[in-house]
FILUMBA-283221 format. One record per residue (C-alpha): residue number from 1; chain; z, y, x. Coordinates in steps of 0.1 Angstrom, whole numbers. Layout:
N
@i = NUM ch = A Z = Z Y = Y X = X
...
***
This chain:
237
@i = 1 ch = A Z = -991 Y = 0 X = -35
@i = 2 ch = A Z = -1011 Y = -18 X = -8
@i = 3 ch = A Z = -1001 Y = -52 X = 4
@i = 4 ch = A Z = -985 Y = -39 X = 36
@i = 5 ch = A Z = -961 Y = -18 X = 16
@i = 6 ch = A Z = -953 Y = -48 X = -7
@i = 7 ch = A Z = -946 Y = -70 X = 24
@i = 8 ch = A Z = -924 Y = -43 X = 40
@i = 9 ch = A Z = -904 Y = -39 X = 7
@i = 10 ch = A Z = -899 Y = -76 X = 3
@i = 11 ch = A Z = -887 Y = -80 X = 39
@i = 12 ch = A Z = -863 Y = -51 X = 35
@i = 13 ch = A Z = -848 Y = -67 X = 3
@i = 14 ch = A Z = -843 Y = -100 X = 21
@i = 15 ch = A Z = -827 Y = -84 X = 51
@i = 16 ch = A Z = -804 Y = -63 X = 29
@i = 17 ch = A Z = -793 Y = -94 X = 11
@i = 18 ch = A Z = -786 Y = -113 X = 43
@i = 19 ch = A Z = -766 Y = -84 X = 57
@i = 20 ch = A Z = -745 Y = -81 X = 25
@i = 21 ch = A Z = -734 Y = -117 X = 28
@i = 22 ch = A Z = -710 Y = -124 X = 57
@i = 23 ch = A Z = -692 Y = -155 X = 44
@i = 24 ch = A Z = -654 Y = -157 X = 38
@i = 25 ch = A Z = -630 Y = -132 X = 53
@i = 26 ch = A Z = -614 Y = -149 X = 83
@i = 27 ch = A Z = -577 Y = -157 X = 81
@i = 28 ch = A Z = -557 Y = -141 X = 109
@i = 29 ch = A Z = -520 Y = -137 X = 101
@i = 30 ch = A Z = -507 Y = -164 X = 78
@i = 31 ch = A Z = -476 Y = -179 X = 62
@i = 32 ch = A Z = -478 Y = -217 X = 66
@i = 33 ch = A Z = -459 Y = -247 X = 52
@i = 34 ch = A Z = -462 Y = -281 X = 67
@i = 35 ch = A Z = -449 Y = -310 X = 88
@i = 36 ch = A Z = -442 Y = -308 X = 125
@i = 37 ch = A Z = -452 Y = -335 X = 149
@i = 38 ch = A Z = -443 Y = -336 X = 186
@i = 39 ch = A Z = -461 Y = -360 X = 210
@i = 40 ch = A Z = -468 Y = -363 X = 248
@i = 41 ch = A Z = -503 Y = -359 X = 262
@i = 42 ch = A Z = -510 Y = -359 X = 300
@i = 43 ch = A Z = -472 Y = -356 X = 307
@i = 44 ch = A Z = -470 Y = -325 X = 285
@i = 45 ch = A Z = -455 Y = -320 X = 251
@i = 46 ch = A Z = -479 Y = -311 X = 223
@i = 47 ch = A Z = -465 Y = -296 X = 191
@i = 48 ch = A Z = -487 Y = -296 X = 160
@i = 49 ch = A Z = -483 Y = -286 X = 124
@i = 50 ch = A Z = -501 Y = -304 X = 95
@i = 51 ch = A Z = -505 Y = -277 X = 69
@i = 52 ch = A Z = -496 Y = -285 X = 33
@i = 53 ch = A Z = -498 Y = -249 X = 19
@i = 54 ch = A Z = -510 Y = -216 X = 33
@i = 55 ch = A Z = -510 Y = -179 X = 25
@i = 56 ch = A Z = -528 Y = -153 X = 45
@i = 57 ch = A Z = -533 Y = -116 X = 47
@i = 58 ch = A Z = -565 Y = -122 X = 27
@i = 59 ch = A Z = -547 Y = -144 X = 2
@i = 60 ch = A Z = -576 Y = -164 X = -13
@i = 61 ch = A Z = -592 Y = -174 X = 19
@i = 62 ch = A Z = -560 Y = -190 X = 35
@i = 63 ch = A Z = -563 Y = -220 X = 12
@i = 64 ch = A Z = -589 Y = -234 X = 36
@i = 65 ch = A Z = -561 Y = -242 X = 60
@i = 66 ch = A Z = -545 Y = -268 X = 37
@i = 67 ch = A Z = -547 Y = -303 X = 52
@i = 68 ch = A Z = -556 Y = -291 X = 87
@i = 69 ch = A Z = -536 Y = -298 X = 119
@i = 70 ch = A Z = -529 Y = -268 X = 141
@i = 71 ch = A Z = -516 Y = -268 X = 177
@i = 72 ch = A Z = -485 Y = -246 X = 180
@i = 73 ch = A Z = -485 Y = -221 X = 209
@i = 74 ch = A Z = -464 Y = -192 X = 220
@i = 75 ch = A Z = -427 Y = -186 X = 227
@i = 76 ch = A Z = -416 Y = -202 X = 194
@i = 77 ch = A Z = -430 Y = -236 X = 204
@i = 78 ch = A Z = -396 Y = -248 X = 216
@i = 79 ch = A Z = -381 Y = -240 X = 182
@i = 80 ch = A Z = -407 Y = -262 X = 166
@i = 81 ch = A Z = -397 Y = -292 X = 187
@i = 82 ch = A Z = -363 Y = -292 X = 170
@i = 83 ch = A Z = -380 Y = -296 X = 137
@i = 84 ch = A Z = -401 Y = -327 X = 147
@i = 85 ch = A Z = -408 Y = -348 X = 116
@i = 86 ch = A Z = -395 Y = -321 X = 92
@i = 87 ch = A Z = -411 Y = -297 X = 67
@i = 88 ch = A Z = -410 Y = -261 X = 79
@i = 89 ch = A Z = -423 Y = -227 X = 70
@i = 90 ch = A Z = -437 Y = -204 X = 96
@i = 91 ch = A Z = -455 Y = -171 X = 101
@i = 92 ch = A Z = -479 Y = -163 X = 129
@i = 93 ch = A Z = -514 Y = -156 X = 141
@i = 94 ch = A Z = -543 Y = -181 X = 138
@i = 95 ch = A Z = -566 Y = -183 X = 168
@i = 96 ch = A Z = -602 Y = -172 X = 165
@i = 97 ch = A Z = -615 Y = -208 X = 165
@i = 98 ch = A Z = -589 Y = -219 X = 139
@i = 99 ch = A Z = -573 Y = -246 X = 160
@i = 100 ch = A Z = -542 Y = -229 X = 174
@i = 101 ch = A Z = -513 Y = -211 X = 157
@i = 102 ch = A Z = -490 Y = -187 X = 176
@i = 103 ch = A Z = -458 Y = -186 X = 156
@i = 104 ch = A Z = -437 Y = -155 X = 152
@i = 105 ch = A Z = -410 Y = -171 X = 130
@i = 106 ch = A Z = -401 Y = -206 X = 119
@i = 107 ch = A Z = -374 Y = -222 X = 98
@i = 108 ch = A Z = -369 Y = -255 X = 81
@i = 109 ch = A Z = -383 Y = -255 X = 46
@i = 110 ch = A Z = -355 Y = -257 X = 20
@i = 111 ch = A Z = -368 Y = -260 X = -16
@i = 112 ch = A Z = -334 Y = -254 X = -31
@i = 113 ch = A Z = -332 Y = -221 X = -13
@i = 114 ch = A Z = -366 Y = -208 X = -22
@i = 115 ch = A Z = -359 Y = -194 X = -58
@i = 116 ch = A Z = -331 Y = -172 X = -46
@i = 117 ch = A Z = -346 Y = -161 X = -12
@i = 118 ch = A Z = -383 Y = -166 X = -13
@i = 119 ch = A Z = -403 Y = -160 X = 19
@i = 120 ch = A Z = -430 Y = -135 X = 10
@i = 121 ch = A Z = -460 Y = -117 X = 23
@i = 122 ch = A Z = -460 Y = -80 X = 13
@i = 123 ch = A Z = -487 Y = -54 X = 14
@i = 124 ch = A Z = -475 Y = -18 X = 9
@i = 125 ch = A Z = -467 Y = 16 X = 23
@i = 126 ch = A Z = -440 Y = 20 X = 50
@i = 127 ch = A Z = -416 Y = 49 X = 45
@i = 128 ch = A Z = -387 Y = 63 X = 65
@i = 129 ch = A Z = -357 Y = 83 X = 53
@i = 130 ch = A Z = -323 Y = 94 X = 65
@i = 131 ch = A Z = -293 Y = 80 X = 47
@i = 132 ch = A Z = -260 Y = 95 X = 59
@i = 133 ch = A Z = -264 Y = 97 X = 97
@i = 134 ch = A Z = -288 Y = 68 X = 101
@i = 135 ch = A Z = -325 Y = 61 X = 94
@i = 136 ch = A Z = -336 Y = 36 X = 68
@i = 137 ch = A Z = -370 Y = 19 X = 65
@i = 138 ch = A Z = -385 Y = 11 X = 31
@i = 139 ch = A Z = -417 Y = -6 X = 19
@i = 140 ch = A Z = -433 Y = 5 X = -14
@i = 141 ch = A Z = -450 Y = -27 X = -26
@i = 142 ch = A Z = -486 Y = -27 X = -36
@i = 143 ch = A Z = -491 Y = -65 X = -35
@i = 144 ch = A Z = -467 Y = -94 X = -29
@i = 145 ch = A Z = -470 Y = -132 X = -27
@i = 146 ch = A Z = -443 Y = -159 X = -22
@i = 147 ch = A Z = -443 Y = -196 X = -21
@i = 148 ch = A Z = -419 Y = -216 X = -42
@i = 149 ch = A Z = -408 Y = -185 X = -61
@i = 150 ch = A Z = -412 Y = -173 X = -97
@i = 151 ch = A Z = -446 Y = -157 X = -96
@i = 152 ch = A Z = -438 Y = -134 X = -126
@i = 153 ch = A Z = -406 Y = -122 X = -109
@i = 154 ch = A Z = -425 Y = -113 X = -78
@i = 155 ch = A Z = -453 Y = -96 X = -98
@i = 156 ch = A Z = -426 Y = -75 X = -114
@i = 157 ch = A Z = -418 Y = -61 X = -79
@i = 158 ch = A Z = -452 Y = -44 X = -76
@i = 159 ch = A Z = -447 Y = -6 X = -72
@i = 160 ch = A Z = -410 Y = -10 X = -63
@i = 161 ch = A Z = -394 Y = 0 X = -31
@i = 162 ch = A Z = -376 Y = -26 X = -9
@i = 163 ch = A Z = -352 Y = -16 X = 18
@i = 164 ch = A Z = -361 Y = -32 X = 52
@i = 165 ch = A Z = -333 Y = -51 X = 70
@i = 166 ch = A Z = -332 Y = -72 X = 102
@i = 167 ch = A Z = -344 Y = -65 X = 138
@i = 168 ch = A Z = -379 Y = -55 X = 127
@i = 169 ch = A Z = -367 Y = -25 X = 107
@i = 170 ch = A Z = -374 Y = -3 X = 137
@i = 171 ch = A Z = -410 Y = -15 X = 138
@i = 172 ch = A Z = -415 Y = -6 X = 102
@i = 173 ch = A Z = -401 Y = 29 X = 108
@i = 174 ch = A Z = -428 Y = 34 X = 135
@i = 175 ch = A Z = -455 Y = 27 X = 109
@i = 176 ch = A Z = -440 Y = 52 X = 83
@i = 177 ch = A Z = -467 Y = 67 X = 61
@i = 178 ch = A Z = -492 Y = 39 X = 68
@i = 179 ch = A Z = -502 Y = 8 X = 48
@i = 180 ch = A Z = -486 Y = -23 X = 63
@i = 181 ch = A Z = -485 Y = -60 X = 60
@i = 182 ch = A Z = -451 Y = -77 X = 64
@i = 183 ch = A Z = -435 Y = -111 X = 60
@i = 184 ch = A Z = -399 Y = -118 X = 55
@i = 185 ch = A Z = -371 Y = -131 X = 33
@i = 186 ch = A Z = -363 Y = -113 X = 0
@i = 187 ch = A Z = -325 Y = -105 X = -2
@i = 188 ch = A Z = -301 Y = -85 X = -22
@i = 189 ch = A Z = -314 Y = -96 X = -56
@i = 190 ch = A Z = -349 Y = -87 X = -45
@i = 191 ch = A Z = -340 Y = -52 X = -35
@i = 192 ch = A Z = -343 Y = -58 X = 3
@i = 193 ch = A Z = -366 Y = -77 X = 27
@i = 194 ch = A Z = -355 Y = -91 X = 60
@i = 195 ch = A Z = -388 Y = -86 X = 79
@i = 196 ch = A Z = -399 Y = -112 X = 105
@i = 197 ch = A Z = -433 Y = -98 X = 112
@i = 198 ch = A Z = -451 Y = -64 X = 105
@i = 199 ch = A Z = -484 Y = -49 X = 114
@i = 200 ch = A Z = -506 Y = -21 X = 102
@i = 201 ch = A Z = -527 Y = -32 X = 72
@i = 202 ch = A Z = -565 Y = -30 X = 72
@i = 203 ch = A Z = -581 Y = -38 X = 39
@i = 204 ch = A Z = -607 Y = -66 X = 41
@i = 205 ch = A Z = -644 Y = -56 X = 37
@i = 206 ch = A Z = -657 Y = -70 X = 4
@i = 207 ch = A Z = -691 Y = -85 X = 9
@i = 208 ch = A Z = -714 Y = -90 X = -20
@i = 209 ch = A Z = -727 Y = -125 X = -28
@i = 210 ch = A Z = -762 Y = -134 X = -18
@i = 211 ch = A Z = -770 Y = -147 X = -53
@i = 212 ch = A Z = -780 Y = -119 X = -76
@i = 213 ch = A Z = -761 Y = -93 X = -56
@i = 214 ch = A Z = -771 Y = -57 X = -55
@i = 215 ch = A Z = -777 Y = -41 X = -20
@i = 216 ch = A Z = -748 Y = -21 X = -7
@i = 217 ch = A Z = -753 Y = 15 X = -14
@i = 218 ch = A Z = -742 Y = 47 X = 4
@i = 219 ch = A Z = -737 Y = 81 X = -11
@i = 220 ch = A Z = -764 Y = 97 X = 9
@i = 221 ch = A Z = -791 Y = 71 X = 3
@i = 222 ch = A Z = -811 Y = 59 X = -26
@i = 223 ch = A Z = -821 Y = 23 X = -35
@i = 224 ch = A Z = -851 Y = 13 X = -15
@i = 225 ch = A Z = -870 Y = 3 X = -46
@i = 226 ch = A Z = -871 Y = 40 X = -57
@i = 227 ch = A Z = -876 Y = 57 X = -23
@i = 228 ch = A Z = -914 Y = 52 X = -23
@i = 229 ch = A Z = -936 Y = 76 X = -43
@i = 230 ch = A Z = -954 Y = 61 X = -73
@i = 231 ch = A Z = -990 Y = 53 X = -67
@i = 232 ch = A Z = -1016 Y = 79 X = -78
@i = 233 ch = A Z = -1035 Y = 70 X = -110
@i = 234 ch = A Z = -1070 Y = 56 X = -104
@i = 235 ch = A Z = -1098 Y = 82 X = -108
@i = 236 ch = A Z = -1116 Y = 82 X = -141
@i = 237 ch = A Z = -1150 Y = 67 X = -141
***
């Protein structure tokens, strides 16, 4: 193998490793817990949330939000003002720069209530069926996380079907047959979920680490190190 082939192969390996590493998966939709603060800046109210705990659609990466202060935006901002100085829990969408949070649901955090009605994030398959003369939306759980709840009790719900209640049930029906992500309060002895937010679920792309990682492979391709023919043996003297 001549030196140009060696340089080309080395550059390809470095480029493949760089492409395989894309850093942490960004947090978009999250369930946050924290303290609300309301102040006035330039004759306008500014509502912020100092995060104490966080869960996101990509569960492990939401922990980076703990300790950060986010500015609350959207139509639920007025609801936050009522909770000034209090601990709350909220679901919503994090802005792309990680500074703002558009809330979709907020309530005052009540530790005494959590064991019986934990607020959870659920990943699963949406289903629709007819019961009597009315439609019913269900979620078949593939993954579930809840804060302040018995983790073993929640883990036992994996694979079970929850009946969807509340005003968002119709939105779940529209996603029947698809994988979804939903947040809501577990009710009915953990047989129902009052959904406050639902969206179609897209599994995160798992990127390999840049340390000791193997290049990403594709069914139709072979590893680059074996794609080049072996050098011909030197002629005998």
